[in-house]
N, C-alpha and C positions, 0 to 999 in steps of 0.2 A: 376730411377736416385737415387743417394744416398742422404740420409738426413744429414743435418747439426746436429752437435753435439746440438745446441740449439732447433732443431725441436724434437730430440730424447729425450731430456731431458724435453722439454716440456710437452711431453707425461707424463712423470715419475712424473712430479711436480703437472699436472693437466689434468685429461683425457678429460675434455671439451675444454681445451685449443686449442688443434691441429684442431678442427672443425670450420667452419665458424658459429659461434653462436652471432647473433647480440643481444641475450637477456641474453648476460654474466652477471653475478651479481657480485658484489664486492668480495664476499667470495670464487669465482672462480679464482680471481687474485692471483698470487703467491706473497707470503710476504717471508720474512728473519724468521727463527725460533722463534727468539726472539722477533717478531713484532706480533702485534694483526692484525687480517684480516683488509682489508678496510671495511670501514663503507659506507653507501650510501651518507652520508653528505661528507665525505671527497672525494670519488669518484666524486660527483656533483659538489665539489668546483674545482677539477683537470680539469673537462670536460669544467666547465664555463671559466676557465683561459685559456684553450686551445682554445675554440671558440672565445674568445675575441682577444686573439692572431691572430687568423686566420683572423678576420675582420681587425685588424690593419695592420698586414701584406700585406694584399691585397690592402688598402689603400696606404701604403708605396711603394708597386710596382707600382700603377698606377700613383702616383705622380712622381716617379723616372722615369718611362717611359716618361712622359709628359716633364719633365726636360731634359731628355736625346734627346728627338725629337728636342726640342728648341736648345739644344747644337749642335746637327748633322745639323739643319738648318743654325746656325750660324757659322759652321765650316769653311766654305770657306775663304779662305784669304782676308781680307778687303783691301781697298785701301790703309790705313795708317798703316796696322799691321806690326810690325816688327818680327823678328824671336821670341822674347820673348813672344809677345803677341799670336803668333801660337803655342809656345810652353805650354802656360798658358791653352790656348783653348782645346789643346789635353789632358792635365793633367786632367781637368774637366770633360771631356767626359770620360775617362779611369776610373775616382774615381766615377761618376755616375754609369758607367756600372758595377763596381767592387760591388758597395752598392746594386743595383738592383738584381745582382747575389746572393750574400750573403742572400738577403731577400727571393729571390725564395726558395732558399735551406732551409732556416728557416721554410717557409711556408709549403714546402713538409715534413719536420721532424714533424712538428706540426699535419698536417692532419694524418700522418702515426701514430703518437701516439693516436689520437682519434679512428683509425682502429683497433689498438692493443687493447684498451679498450673494443670496440665492439666485438671483437673476442676472448676476454679471453686471450691474450698473453701479455698484458701490465705488465710490472714488471719482465719479463725473460729476462735475459741478451742474447743478440743475439749472442755472442760469446762462453760462457760458459755454457748457459742454466741455471745457477743459478739465484736465485731471486735477483733482483737488490737493493732492499731496498726501504722501504715506504718512510722513511724521504729523501733519494736522490730523488724520483720520484716527492715528495710535493715540494722541492726546484728547481729541473729541471725537469718539467713534461716530456719533449721531451727525456730523457734520454733512451737509448736503450743498454747501458753497464753497468755492476756493476763496483763499483770502482776499483778494481783490474784489471779487463780487460781493463778500460780506462787509466789506469796508464801504462799498459802495452803496449797500443796502442800509447801512447804520447811519449813514450820513443824510438820508433823506428823512 
């Protein structure tokens, strides 16, 4: 199977990054040339934020699922419901479903960021293979694309 550009570049940036290395150290992680390497404290802060996000997102998903179950149970047309009531209930169901799906996607992204930290690929753009940038990752720890690639993706 052919490797993606990101996988090829990962090996160029960091020989340990391509292997499953659960003990990846902060200095193993890619940074831009003008940035200092990750410190244990910086990485611990990012991990802590991601882990807190995971807990929060799981709670949000659980709450949304309960609310959605309640909405589904009440979705039948009531004796006094007019078309507006039926439409409002359908809108509420769709809205809750959309929120739950968005939260699930964020959970997947957050868990993936922790995996990338563990295996040493955190901070490497999945599109071009260049470093994402430490400041970007500190602001948005789930980022998988550098600014240039993200801008290009959003233009499409």
